[in-house]
C-alpha positions as CSV (number, residue, x, y, z in Angstrom):
1,X,-127.3,-149.8,-35.5
2,X,-129.7,-150.7,-38.3
3,X,-130.5,-147.1,-39.0
4,X,-126.8,-146.3,-39.3
5,X,-126.4,-149.2,-41.8
6,X,-129.4,-147.9,-43.8
7,X,-128.0,-144.4,-43.8
8,X,-124.6,-145.7,-44.9
9,X,-126.1,-147.7,-47.7
10,X,-128.2,-144.7,-48.9
11,X,-125.1,-142.4,-48.7
12,X,-123.1,-144.9,-50.7
13,X,-125.8,-145.1,-53.3
14,X,-126.1,-141.3,-53.6
15,X,-122.4,-141.1,-54.3
16,X,-122.6,-143.7,-57.1
17,X,-125.6,-141.9,-58.6
18,X,-123.6,-138.8,-58.9
19,X,-120.9,-140.7,-60.9
20,X,-122.8,-142.9,-63.4
21,X,-119.6,-143.7,-65.3
22,X,-118.1,-145.3,-62.1
23,X,-121.3,-147.2,-61.5
24,X,-121.2,-148.6,-65.0
25,X,-117.5,-149.6,-64.6
26,X,-118.3,-151.3,-61.3
27,X,-121.2,-153.1,-63.0
28,X,-119.0,-154.3,-65.9
29,X,-116.4,-155.6,-63.3
30,X,-119.2,-157.3,-61.4
31,X,-120.7,-158.9,-64.5
32,X,-117.2,-160.1,-65.6
33,X,-116.7,-161.7,-62.2
34,X,-120.1,-163.4,-62.3
35,X,-119.6,-164.8,-65.7
36,X,-116.0,-165.9,-65.0
37,X,-116.9,-167.8,-61.8
38,X,-120.1,-169.3,-63.2
39,X,-119.2,-170.2,-66.7
40,X,-115.4,-170.0,-67.5
41,X,-113.5,-171.0,-64.3
42,X,-112.0,-174.5,-64.9
43,X,-114.4,-174.9,-67.9
44,X,-112.0,-177.2,-69.8
45,X,-110.1,-178.6,-66.9
46,X,-112.0,-181.9,-66.6
47,X,-112.7,-184.5,-69.3
48,X,-115.9,-185.1,-71.2
49,X,-118.6,-186.7,-69.2
50,X,-120.3,-189.8,-70.7
51,X,-122.9,-190.3,-72.1
52,X,-124.1,-187.3,-74.2
53,X,-121.3,-184.8,-74.3
54,X,-118.8,-186.9,-76.3
55,X,-121.5,-187.6,-78.9
56,X,-121.5,-183.9,-79.8
57,X,-117.8,-183.5,-79.5
58,X,-117.0,-186.3,-81.8
59,X,-119.6,-185.3,-84.4
60,X,-118.0,-181.9,-84.5
61,X,-114.5,-183.4,-84.8
62,X,-115.7,-185.6,-87.7
63,X,-116.8,-182.4,-89.5
64,X,-113.2,-181.1,-89.3
65,X,-111.8,-184.5,-90.4
66,X,-114.1,-185.2,-93.3
67,X,-114.9,-181.7,-94.4
68,X,-118.6,-182.6,-94.5
69,X,-120.4,-179.7,-92.6
70,X,-123.9,-180.8,-93.6
71,X,-124.3,-184.4,-92.3
72,X,-123.2,-185.0,-88.7
73,X,-121.6,-188.4,-88.0
74,X,-120.7,-190.3,-84.8
75,X,-118.7,-193.6,-84.9
76,X,-119.3,-194.1,-88.6
77,X,-123.1,-193.5,-88.4
78,X,-125.2,-190.5,-89.1
79,X,-126.4,-188.5,-86.1
80,X,-129.6,-186.7,-86.7
81,X,-130.5,-186.0,-83.1
82,X,-129.8,-182.2,-83.4
83,X,-129.3,-179.6,-86.0
84,X,-125.7,-178.5,-86.8
85,X,-125.2,-175.1,-85.1
86,X,-123.5,-176.6,-82.0
87,X,-121.3,-178.9,-84.2
88,X,-120.3,-175.9,-86.3
89,X,-119.3,-173.8,-83.3
90,X,-117.3,-176.7,-81.7
91,X,-115.6,-177.4,-85.0
92,X,-114.6,-173.7,-85.3
93,X,-113.3,-173.9,-81.8
94,X,-111.2,-177.0,-82.8
95,X,-109.6,-175.0,-85.6
96,X,-108.9,-172.0,-83.3
97,X,-107.7,-173.5,-80.1
98,X,-107.4,-177.2,-80.8
99,X,-109.4,-180.4,-80.2
100,X,-110.0,-180.2,-76.5
101,X,-112.6,-179.8,-73.8
102,X,-112.5,-176.0,-73.9
103,X,-113.5,-175.9,-77.5
104,X,-116.3,-178.4,-76.8
105,X,-117.8,-176.4,-74.0
106,X,-117.2,-172.8,-75.1
107,X,-120.5,-172.6,-77.2
108,X,-122.5,-173.4,-74.1
109,X,-120.5,-171.0,-71.9
110,X,-120.7,-168.1,-74.4
111,X,-124.4,-168.7,-74.8
112,X,-124.9,-168.4,-71.0
113,X,-122.7,-165.3,-70.9
114,X,-124.6,-163.6,-73.6
115,X,-127.9,-164.4,-71.8
116,X,-126.6,-163.0,-68.5
117,X,-125.3,-159.8,-70.1
118,X,-128.4,-159.1,-72.1
119,X,-130.5,-159.9,-69.0
120,X,-128.6,-157.3,-67.1
121,X,-129.0,-154.7,-69.8
122,X,-132.8,-155.3,-70.1
123,X,-133.3,-155.1,-66.3
124,X,-131.1,-152.1,-66.1
125,X,-133.5,-150.0,-68.2
126,X,-136.8,-151.9,-67.8
127,X,-136.5,-153.6,-64.4
128,X,-139.7,-152.2,-62.9
129,X,-142.1,-154.7,-61.4
130,X,-145.2,-152.6,-60.8
131,X,-147.1,-150.6,-63.5
132,X,-147.9,-147.9,-61.0
133,X,-144.2,-147.3,-60.3
134,X,-143.6,-146.0,-63.8
135,X,-146.9,-144.1,-64.0
136,X,-146.2,-142.3,-60.8
137,X,-142.5,-141.7,-61.6
138,X,-143.1,-138.3,-63.2
139,X,-146.3,-137.4,-61.3
140,X,-146.2,-134.2,-59.3
141,X,-149.7,-134.6,-57.9
142,X,-149.0,-137.3,-55.4
143,X,-149.5,-136.3,-51.8
144,X,-147.0,-138.7,-50.3
145,X,-144.0,-139.7,-52.4
146,X,-142.0,-141.1,-49.5
147,X,-143.5,-144.5,-50.0
148,X,-142.7,-144.6,-53.7
149,X,-139.5,-146.3,-54.8
150,X,-136.6,-144.6,-56.5
151,X,-137.1,-146.1,-60.0
152,X,-133.5,-145.6,-61.1
153,X,-132.3,-147.3,-58.0
154,X,-134.8,-150.1,-58.5
155,X,-133.6,-150.7,-62.1
156,X,-129.9,-151.0,-61.0
157,X,-130.9,-153.4,-58.2
158,X,-133.0,-155.5,-60.7
159,X,-130.1,-155.6,-63.1
160,X,-127.5,-156.7,-60.5
161,X,-129.7,-159.3,-58.8
162,X,-131.1,-160.6,-62.1
163,X,-127.7,-161.1,-63.6
164,X,-126.5,-163.0,-60.5
165,X,-129.7,-165.2,-60.5
166,X,-129.5,-165.9,-64.2
167,X,-126.0,-167.3,-63.7
168,X,-126.0,-168.8,-60.3
169,X,-128.6,-171.5,-60.3
170,X,-127.8,-175.2,-60.4
171,X,-129.4,-176.2,-63.7
172,X,-127.9,-173.3,-65.7
173,X,-124.4,-173.9,-64.2
174,X,-124.5,-177.6,-65.2
175,X,-125.6,-177.1,-68.8
176,X,-123.5,-174.0,-69.4
177,X,-120.5,-176.1,-68.6
178,X,-121.6,-179.1,-70.7
179,X,-120.8,-179.4,-74.4
180,X,-124.3,-180.1,-75.7
181,X,-127.0,-178.1,-77.5
182,X,-129.3,-177.3,-74.6
183,X,-127.6,-174.2,-73.3
184,X,-127.1,-173.0,-76.9
185,X,-130.9,-173.2,-77.4
186,X,-131.6,-171.5,-74.1
187,X,-129.1,-168.7,-75.0
188,X,-130.5,-168.1,-78.5
189,X,-134.1,-168.3,-77.3
190,X,-133.5,-166.2,-74.2
191,X,-131.7,-163.4,-76.0
192,X,-134.3,-163.5,-78.8
193,X,-137.1,-163.0,-76.3
194,X,-135.2,-160.2,-74.5
195,X,-134.5,-158.6,-77.9
196,X,-138.2,-158.8,-78.7
197,X,-139.2,-157.1,-75.4
198,X,-136.7,-154.3,-75.9
199,X,-138.0,-153.7,-79.4
200,X,-141.6,-153.9,-78.1
201,X,-140.9,-151.2,-75.6
202,X,-139.2,-149.0,-78.2
203,X,-142.2,-149.4,-80.4
204,X,-144.6,-147.7,-78.0
205,X,-145.6,-144.3,-79.4
206,X,-147.3,-143.1,-76.3
207,X,-146.7,-143.6,-72.6
208,X,-148.6,-142.2,-69.7
209,X,-147.0,-139.2,-68.2
210,X,-144.6,-136.6,-69.7
211,X,-143.1,-138.0,-72.9
212,X,-140.0,-135.9,-72.7
213,X,-139.2,-137.1,-69.2
214,X,-139.9,-140.7,-70.2
215,X,-137.6,-140.4,-73.1
216,X,-134.8,-139.3,-70.7
217,X,-135.5,-142.2,-68.3
218,X,-135.9,-144.9,-70.8
219,X,-134.1,-143.6,-73.9
220,X,-131.4,-146.2,-74.1
221,X,-134.1,-148.9,-73.9
222,X,-136.4,-147.3,-76.4
223,X,-135.3,-144.3,-78.2
224,X,-131.7,-144.8,-79.3
225,X,-132.3,-147.6,-81.8
226,X,-132.5,-146.5,-85.4
227,X,-134.5,-148.3,-88.1
228,X,-132.5,-151.1,-89.8
229,X,-133.5,-152.8,-93.0
230,X,-137.0,-151.4,-92.6
231,X,-137.5,-152.5,-89.1
232,X,-138.7,-149.9,-86.6
233,X,-136.0,-151.2,-84.1
234,X,-132.8,-153.0,-84.7
235,X,-133.8,-155.2,-81.8
236,X,-136.5,-156.8,-83.9
237,X,-133.9,-157.7,-86.5
238,X,-131.8,-159.2,-83.7
239,X,-134.8,-161.1,-82.6
240,X,-135.4,-162.8,-86.0
241,X,-131.7,-163.6,-86.4
242,X,-131.6,-165.2,-82.9
243,X,-134.7,-167.2,-83.7
244,X,-133.1,-168.6,-86.8
245,X,-130.0,-169.6,-84.7
246,X,-132.3,-171.3,-82.2
247,X,-133.9,-173.3,-85.0
248,X,-130.4,-174.3,-86.1
249,X,-129.5,-175.2,-82.5
250,X,-132.5,-177.5,-81.7
251,X,-135.0,-177.5,-84.4
252,X,-138.7,-176.3,-84.7
253,X,-138.9,-175.8,-80.9
254,X,-136.7,-172.8,-81.5
255,X,-139.5,-170.9,-83.1
256,X,-142.6,-172.7,-81.7
257,X,-141.8,-171.8,-78.0
258,X,-141.0,-168.1,-78.6
259,X,-144.1,-167.9,-80.8
260,X,-146.3,-169.3,-78.1
261,X,-144.8,-167.0,-75.4
262,X,-145.0,-163.8,-77.4
263,X,-148.5,-164.7,-78.7
264,X,-149.9,-165.3,-75.2
265,X,-148.3,-162.1,-73.9
266,X,-149.8,-160.0,-76.7
267,X,-153.2,-161.6,-76.6
268,X,-153.4,-161.0,-72.9
269,X,-152.6,-157.4,-73.4
270,X,-155.0,-157.1,-76.3
271,X,-152.5,-155.6,-78.7
272,X,-151.6,-158.7,-80.8
273,X,-152.3,-157.3,-84.3
274,X,-150.8,-153.9,-83.5
275,X,-147.5,-155.4,-82.5
276,X,-147.5,-158.0,-85.3
277,X,-147.7,-155.1,-87.8
278,X,-145.1,-153.2,-85.9
279,X,-142.6,-156.0,-85.9
280,X,-143.1,-156.7,-89.6
281,X,-143.7,-160.4,-89.1
282,X,-143.8,-161.3,-92.8
283,X,-140.3,-159.9,-93.4
284,X,-139.0,-161.3,-90.2
285,X,-140.2,-164.8,-91.2
286,X,-138.4,-164.3,-94.5
287,X,-135.1,-163.5,-92.6
288,X,-135.6,-166.6,-90.5
289,X,-136.2,-168.7,-93.6
290,X,-133.1,-167.4,-95.4
291,X,-130.9,-168.2,-92.4
292,X,-132.3,-171.4,-91.1
293,X,-133.9,-173.4,-94.0
294,X,-130.9,-173.9,-96.4
295,X,-129.2,-176.5,-94.1
296,X,-132.4,-178.4,-93.7
297,X,-132.8,-178.6,-97.5
298,X,-129.2,-179.6,-98.0
299,X,-129.2,-182.3,-95.3
300,X,-132.5,-183.7,-96.7
301,X,-131.1,-183.8,-100.2
302,X,-128.0,-185.6,-98.9
303,X,-129.8,-188.1,-96.7
304,X,-133.4,-188.2,-97.9
305,X,-136.2,-189.8,-96.0
306,X,-133.8,-191.2,-93.4
307,X,-133.2,-187.7,-92.1
308,X,-136.8,-186.7,-92.1
309,X,-138.0,-189.8,-90.3
310,X,-135.3,-189.6,-87.6
311,X,-135.1,-185.9,-86.9
312,X,-138.7,-184.7,-87.4
313,X,-140.5,-187.9,-86.8
314,X,-138.5,-189.5,-83.9
315,X,-136.7,-186.6,-82.2
316,X,-139.4,-184.0,-82.5
317,X,-143.0,-185.4,-83.0
318,X,-142.5,-188.7,-81.2
319,X,-140.7,-187.1,-78.2
320,X,-143.7,-184.8,-77.8
321,X,-146.5,-187.4,-78.2
322,X,-144.7,-190.5,-76.8
323,X,-142.0,-191.7,-74.5
324,X,-138.5,-191.8,-76.1
325,X,-135.6,-193.7,-74.6
326,X,-137.6,-194.5,-71.4
327,X,-137.6,-190.8,-70.4
328,X,-141.0,-190.9,-68.8
329,X,-142.0,-188.9,-65.7
330,X,-145.3,-187.9,-63.9
331,X,-147.1,-184.7,-64.7
332,X,-145.6,-182.9,-61.6
333,X,-142.0,-183.7,-62.7
334,X,-141.1,-180.2,-63.7
335,X,-142.4,-178.8,-60.4
336,X,-139.6,-180.8,-58.7
337,X,-137.1,-179.9,-61.4
338,X,-137.7,-176.2,-61.0
339,X,-137.7,-176.5,-57.2
340,X,-134.3,-178.1,-57.2
341,X,-132.8,-176.7,-60.3
342,X,-133.5,-173.1,-59.3
343,X,-132.6,-173.6,-55.6
344,X,-132.5,-171.5,-53.4
345,X,-134.3,-168.9,-55.4
346,X,-137.2,-171.2,-56.2
347,X,-138.5,-170.6,-52.6
348,X,-139.5,-167.1,-53.7
349,X,-141.0,-167.9,-57.1
350,X,-144.6,-168.3,-55.9
351,X,-144.4,-164.9,-54.2
352,X,-142.8,-163.3,-57.2
353,X,-145.6,-164.5,-59.5
354,X,-148.4,-163.6,-57.1
355,X,-147.0,-160.1,-56.5
356,X,-147.5,-159.3,-60.2
357,X,-151.2,-159.6,-59.7
358,X,-151.5,-160.9,-63.3
359,X,-155.3,-161.4,-62.9
360,X,-155.7,-157.6,-63.0
361,X,-156.0,-157.6,-66.8
362,X,-157.2,-154.1,-67.2
363,X,-154.5,-152.6,-65.1
364,X,-151.8,-154.3,-67.2
365,X,-153.5,-153.3,-70.4
366,X,-153.4,-149.7,-69.3
367,X,-149.8,-149.8,-68.1
368,X,-146.8,-148.5,-70.1
369,X,-144.9,-151.2,-72.0
370,X,-141.8,-150.3,-70.1
371,X,-143.4,-151.6,-66.9
372,X,-144.5,-155.0,-68.4
373,X,-141.3,-157.0,-68.1
374,X,-142.6,-158.9,-65.1
375,X,-145.7,-160.0,-67.0
376,X,-143.6,-160.9,-70.1
377,X,-141.3,-163.0,-67.8
378,X,-144.3,-164.8,-66.4
379,X,-145.6,-165.7,-69.9
380,X,-142.1,-166.9,-70.7
381,X,-141.9,-169.0,-67.6
382,X,-145.4,-170.4,-68.0
383,X,-145.0,-171.0,-71.7
384,X,-141.9,-173.2,-71.4
385,X,-143.2,-175.0,-68.3
386,X,-146.6,-175.7,-69.8
387,X,-145.2,-176.9,-73.2
388,X,-142.9,-179.4,-71.8
389,X,-145.3,-180.6,-69.1
390,X,-147.7,-181.5,-71.9
391,X,-144.9,-183.3,-73.8
392,X,-144.8,-187.0,-72.9
393,X,-141.0,-187.4,-73.0
394,X,-139.5,-185.5,-70.1
395,X,-135.9,-184.6,-69.2
396,X,-134.6,-182.1,-66.7
397,X,-132.8,-180.1,-69.3
398,X,-136.0,-179.3,-71.2
399,X,-136.9,-176.5,-68.7
400,X,-133.5,-174.9,-68.9
401,X,-135.0,-172.1,-71.2
402,X,-137.3,-170.9,-68.5
403,X,-134.6,-170.3,-65.9
404,X,-133.8,-166.7,-67.1
405,X,-137.5,-165.9,-66.8
406,X,-137.6,-167.3,-63.2
407,X,-134.5,-165.2,-62.4
408,X,-136.1,-162.0,-63.8
409,X,-139.3,-162.7,-61.7
410,X,-137.4,-163.1,-58.5
411,X,-135.1,-160.1,-59.3
412,X,-138.1,-157.9,-59.8
413,X,-139.5,-159.1,-56.5
414,X,-136.3,-158.5,-54.7
415,X,-135.7,-155.0,-56.1
416,X,-139.3,-154.1,-55.3
417,X,-139.0,-155.2,-51.7
418,X,-135.6,-153.5,-51.3
419,X,-136.8,-150.2,-52.8
420,X,-140.2,-149.8,-51.2
421,X,-140.3,-148.7,-47.6
422,X,-141.4,-152.0,-46.0
423,X,-140.8,-151.9,-42.3
424,X,-141.8,-155.5,-41.8
425,X,-142.3,-158.4,-44.2
426,X,-145.8,-159.6,-45.0
427,X,-147.1,-163.1,-44.6
428,X,-146.0,-164.2,-48.1
429,X,-142.4,-163.1,-47.6
430,X,-142.3,-164.7,-44.1
431,X,-143.6,-168.0,-45.5
432,X,-141.1,-167.9,-48.4
433,X,-138.3,-167.1,-45.9
434,X,-139.3,-169.9,-43.7
435,X,-139.3,-172.3,-46.6
436,X,-135.9,-171.0,-47.6
437,X,-134.6,-172.0,-44.2
438,X,-136.1,-175.4,-44.3
439,X,-134.7,-176.0,-47.8
440,X,-131.2,-174.9,-46.7
441,X,-131.4,-177.4,-43.8
442,X,-132.6,-180.2,-46.1
443,X,-129.8,-179.3,-48.6
444,X,-127.2,-179.4,-45.8
445,X,-128.4,-182.8,-44.7
446,X,-128.5,-184.3,-48.2
447,X,-125.0,-183.2,-48.9
448,X,-123.7,-184.6,-45.6
449,X,-125.4,-187.9,-46.5
450,X,-124.5,-187.9,-50.2
451,X,-121.7,-190.6,-50.0
452,X,-124.4,-193.1,-48.7
453,X,-126.8,-192.5,-51.6
454,X,-124.3,-192.6,-54.5
455,X,-124.7,-196.4,-54.8
456,X,-122.7,-198.8,-56.9
457,X,-120.8,-197.3,-59.8
458,X,-119.0,-199.8,-62.0
459,X,-116.8,-197.0,-63.5
460,X,-115.6,-196.0,-60.0
461,X,-115.8,-198.8,-57.5
462,X,-114.6,-196.8,-54.5
463,X,-116.3,-193.5,-55.3
464,X,-118.4,-193.4,-52.2
465,X,-115.4,-194.0,-49.9
466,X,-113.2,-191.6,-51.8
467,X,-115.9,-188.9,-51.6
468,X,-116.3,-189.4,-47.9
469,X,-112.6,-189.3,-47.3
470,X,-112.3,-186.0,-49.2
471,X,-114.3,-184.2,-46.6
472,X,-116.3,-182.4,-49.3
473,X,-119.7,-183.6,-48.0
474,X,-118.9,-182.3,-44.5
475,X,-117.7,-179.0,-45.9
476,X,-120.8,-178.6,-48.0
477,X,-123.1,-179.6,-45.1
478,X,-121.5,-177.1,-42.8
479,X,-121.6,-174.3,-45.4
480,X,-125.4,-174.7,-46.0
481,X,-126.0,-175.3,-42.3
482,X,-124.3,-172.0,-41.5
483,X,-126.4,-170.3,-44.2
484,X,-129.6,-171.7,-42.7
485,X,-128.6,-170.4,-39.2
486,X,-127.8,-167.0,-40.7
487,X,-131.2,-167.0,-42.5
488,X,-133.0,-167.8,-39.2
489,X,-131.2,-164.9,-37.4
490,X,-132.1,-162.5,-40.3
491,X,-135.7,-163.5,-40.1
492,X,-135.8,-162.9,-36.4
493,X,-134.5,-159.3,-36.6
494,X,-136.4,-156.3,-37.8
495,X,-135.8,-155.8,-41.5
496,X,-133.3,-158.7,-41.3
497,X,-135.2,-160.3,-44.2
498,X,-133.4,-157.8,-46.5
499,X,-130.3,-159.9,-46.0
500,X,-131.8,-163.2,-47.1
501,X,-130.8,-162.8,-50.8
502,X,-127.2,-161.9,-49.8
503,X,-127.0,-164.9,-47.5
504,X,-128.2,-167.3,-50.2
505,X,-125.9,-165.8,-52.9
506,X,-122.8,-165.8,-50.7
507,X,-123.5,-169.4,-49.7
508,X,-124.1,-170.5,-53.3
509,X,-120.9,-168.9,-54.6
510,X,-118.9,-170.3,-51.7
511,X,-120.4,-173.8,-52.4
512,X,-119.4,-173.6,-56.1
513,X,-115.8,-172.6,-55.2
514,X,-115.2,-174.7,-52.1
515,X,-117.3,-177.9,-52.8
516,X,-118.6,-178.2,-56.4
517,X,-115.3,-177.4,-58.2
518,X,-113.2,-179.8,-56.1
519,X,-115.9,-182.5,-56.4
520,X,-115.8,-182.1,-60.2
521,X,-112.1,-182.8,-60.2
522,X,-112.5,-185.8,-57.9
523,X,-115.2,-187.3,-60.0
524,X,-113.3,-186.8,-63.1
525,X,-110.2,-188.5,-61.6
526,X,-112.2,-191.4,-60.4
527,X,-114.6,-192.0,-63.3
528,X,-113.3,-190.4,-66.5
529,X,-109.6,-190.1,-66.2
530,X,-108.7,-193.9,-66.4
531,X,-110.9,-194.3,-69.5
532,X,-109.5,-191.2,-71.1
533,X,-105.9,-192.3,-70.5
534,X,-106.6,-195.8,-71.9
535,X,-108.3,-194.3,-74.9
536,X,-105.2,-192.2,-75.6
537,X,-102.9,-195.2,-75.2
538,X,-105.1,-197.1,-77.6
539,X,-104.5,-194.4,-80.2
540,X,-100.7,-194.5,-79.6
541,X,-100.2,-198.3,-79.8
542,X,-102.6,-198.9,-82.6
543,X,-101.2,-201.1,-85.3
544,X,-102.2,-201.0,-89.0
545,X,-105.7,-202.5,-89.7
546,X,-106.1,-203.1,-85.9
547,X,-109.7,-202.6,-84.7
548,X,-110.7,-201.2,-81.3
549,X,-113.5,-203.0,-79.6
550,X,-115.3,-202.3,-76.3
551,X,-116.7,-205.2,-74.4
552,X,-119.4,-205.0,-71.7
553,X,-120.1,-201.3,-71.7
554,X,-120.5,-198.4,-74.0
555,X,-118.8,-195.1,-73.4
556,X,-118.8,-192.7,-76.4
557,X,-115.9,-190.7,-74.9
558,X,-113.6,-193.5,-76.1
559,X,-114.4,-192.7,-79.7
560,X,-113.5,-189.0,-79.1
561,X,-110.3,-189.6,-77.2
562,X,-109.1,-192.5,-79.3
563,X,-110.0,-190.6,-82.5
564,X,-111.3,-193.7,-84.2
565,X,-114.4,-195.8,-84.6
566,X,-115.2,-198.4,-81.9
567,X,-117.3,-201.6,-82.1
568,X,-119.4,-202.2,-78.9
569,X,-120.4,-205.7,-77.6
570,X,-122.6,-206.1,-74.6
571,X,-122.3,-209.8,-74.2
572,X,-119.3,-212.2,-74.1
573,X,-120.4,-214.7,-76.7
574,X,-121.1,-212.0,-79.3
575,X,-117.6,-210.6,-78.7
576,X,-115.9,-213.9,-79.2
577,X,-118.0,-214.8,-82.2
578,X,-117.1,-211.5,-83.9
579,X,-113.3,-212.1,-83.3
580,X,-113.6,-215.7,-84.6
581,X,-115.5,-214.7,-87.6
582,X,-113.0,-212.0,-88.6
583,X,-110.1,-214.4,-87.9
584,X,-111.5,-217.1,-90.1
585,X,-112.4,-214.8,-93.0
586,X,-109.1,-213.0,-93.4
587,X,-105.9,-214.9,-94.6
588,X,-103.6,-213.0,-92.2
589,X,-105.9,-211.6,-89.5
590,X,-104.5,-208.7,-87.5
591,X,-104.7,-208.4,-83.8
592,X,-107.5,-206.4,-82.0
593,X,-107.4,-203.9,-79.2
594,X,-110.1,-204.5,-76.6
595,X,-111.2,-202.1,-73.9
596,X,-113.0,-204.1,-71.2
597,X,-114.1,-203.8,-67.6
598,X,-111.7,-205.5,-65.3
599,X,-114.4,-207.8,-63.8
600,X,-115.5,-208.9,-67.2
601,X,-111.9,-209.5,-68.3
602,X,-111.4,-211.9,-65.3
603,X,-114.5,-213.7,-66.4
604,X,-113.4,-213.8,-70.0
605,X,-110.1,-215.3,-69.0
606,X,-111.9,-218.1,-67.2
607,X,-114.3,-218.9,-70.0
608,X,-112.9,-218.0,-73.4
609,X,-109.4,-216.5,-73.6
610,X,-106.2,-218.4,-73.0
611,X,-103.0,-216.8,-71.9
612,X,-101.4,-217.1,-75.3
613,X,-104.4,-215.4,-77.0
614,X,-104.0,-211.9,-75.5
615,X,-101.5,-209.5,-73.9
616,X,-102.3,-206.8,-71.4
617,X,-101.4,-203.4,-72.9
618,X,-102.4,-201.3,-69.8
619,X,-104.9,-201.0,-67.1
620,X,-106.5,-198.1,-65.1
621,X,-109.4,-197.7,-62.7
622,X,-112.0,-200.3,-63.5
623,X,-110.7,-201.1,-67.0
624,X,-108.2,-203.2,-68.9
625,X,-106.8,-202.5,-72.4
626,X,-105.8,-205.8,-74.0
627,X,-104.6,-206.9,-77.4
628,X,-106.2,-210.1,-78.7
629,X,-104.3,-212.2,-81.3
630,X,-106.8,-213.2,-83.9
631,X,-104.4,-215.5,-85.7
632,X,-104.1,-217.7,-82.6
633,X,-107.9,-217.7,-82.1
634,X,-108.4,-218.7,-85.8
635,X,-106.2,-221.7,-85.3
636,X,-107.9,-223.1,-82.2
637,X,-110.8,-225.6,-82.4
638,X,-114.2,-223.9,-82.5
639,X,-116.1,-224.6,-79.3
640,X,-119.6,-225.9,-79.7
641,X,-122.5,-223.6,-79.2
642,X,-120.7,-220.4,-80.3
643,X,-123.0,-217.9,-81.9
644,X,-121.7,-216.7,-85.3
């Protein structure tokens, strides 16, 4: 039976090989399906998630309102956390498709799509994991070629698997669907690194083996690019432009990290100065400067030392050398983040890295450039991982830029195993497969138990019960449990390990469609929808000179959906003191709209507000929208002990 399946697969592949146009059409359709499901499906169907996403969305909206495209603002204050590229792209989206969630998240989604597509292209032409494979590809002196892979088939497998893994991993899915700058940085940096590697391969003047045959096999990756603006490859020009965009997306890290990665890669191979001359670094830095520096000059001229201290001092240097906003974590934090954020493929990362045999320096230095993608991906992975492990401030999103490298490493491993004639898996693959099964079982149990570990959420008081009643935890637990059983069966059968990747991928995509997507709508309805609706009502019923206050909590999405500034008060006495102060200083004080948690509103009615001092405008979820009459408050006797 297994032999029949193998023969059928081989026959199917041979048919496709004879019709490359059909194979490309099939690949384009597959890529489109991957990108649609992973990044575009229901992208703008849920509201902005507090806390960070609305900060970016509102800062971009302010640019369209004020016409100031240099200094970002949120809620009347400058926002120097990030450079402007993500704001510019969102603002352009507002002008094209309106101020909505789609426009907010499209920059992240398009960045992820670009990264997935270029990853596919790179692997399609350079997806060889072993230097010996490319060296032997054109050799006619081998005694036994039956054990050698089909390089063309391996590249197609690498491309398909790699594109799926770049898209379908938890941390990429989350940030590609979130309107912040993290995915934009990852997309710019990732496509820049891939562009560099393609140009690096094209720059090789001599490859072992027959040069003419090599040109046929790798021409599209190396030989088709014509010099542009003096660069030996147009991909080098693309590299510098994308680095400039990365700097405008996140700051100095956009050039520091790629520089460390490429520098380590070239030093390891012993061709650092050769490639530096080849890529015309001086002119490239000039292009980066022309594209990236002007905004930094303009924003500094507009805001002076305040911008320098906040952006470069606080959000860059201090984040690296100290703990910012209590984001501390132990040194092993990113081991856990990669393990969970790249699940289930993280089970195979150690084997993928070890299989490269990176310690064999001389063999790598003697290998053709076209066979060095695995080593480059390892430098990419280790560079990002090491840099942010050293940094004191730690956040899960910081390692997002290494996920494409992890996907490439595992894709090369998978294509290698599927192409070589391996009758039985070795110890490393057995251990990785066993860990895969254990992880799937743990994942199934965690999802089943998830309603019990959510805890108290003041924004959605009955979230745990609602989630349990939806049946989604049970559905997710069963799905991953079935995947674990299928993986066990595969490992117990001869060559069944070849189906592990398919089992994981099918379960992952099914989990997105059947569990994650419905859960996102449920969470949005329970947590964000009431606040969003009350914010819109506040914008509709707003009277002239009427302020909007928020008491007891701070949700930046209110500023975006109400389209106005909001004053926040975390304590009751400060809130009352502010209202009394305004009421007593203005001759005809207007009323005030107040968005407040229901439990705090009940407490406020008992201690400070009388029935004639407010009216309830609306309520939803855990919140009340009330209108407080300042004129009435100004006329009542001032209670002793009120803080002004």
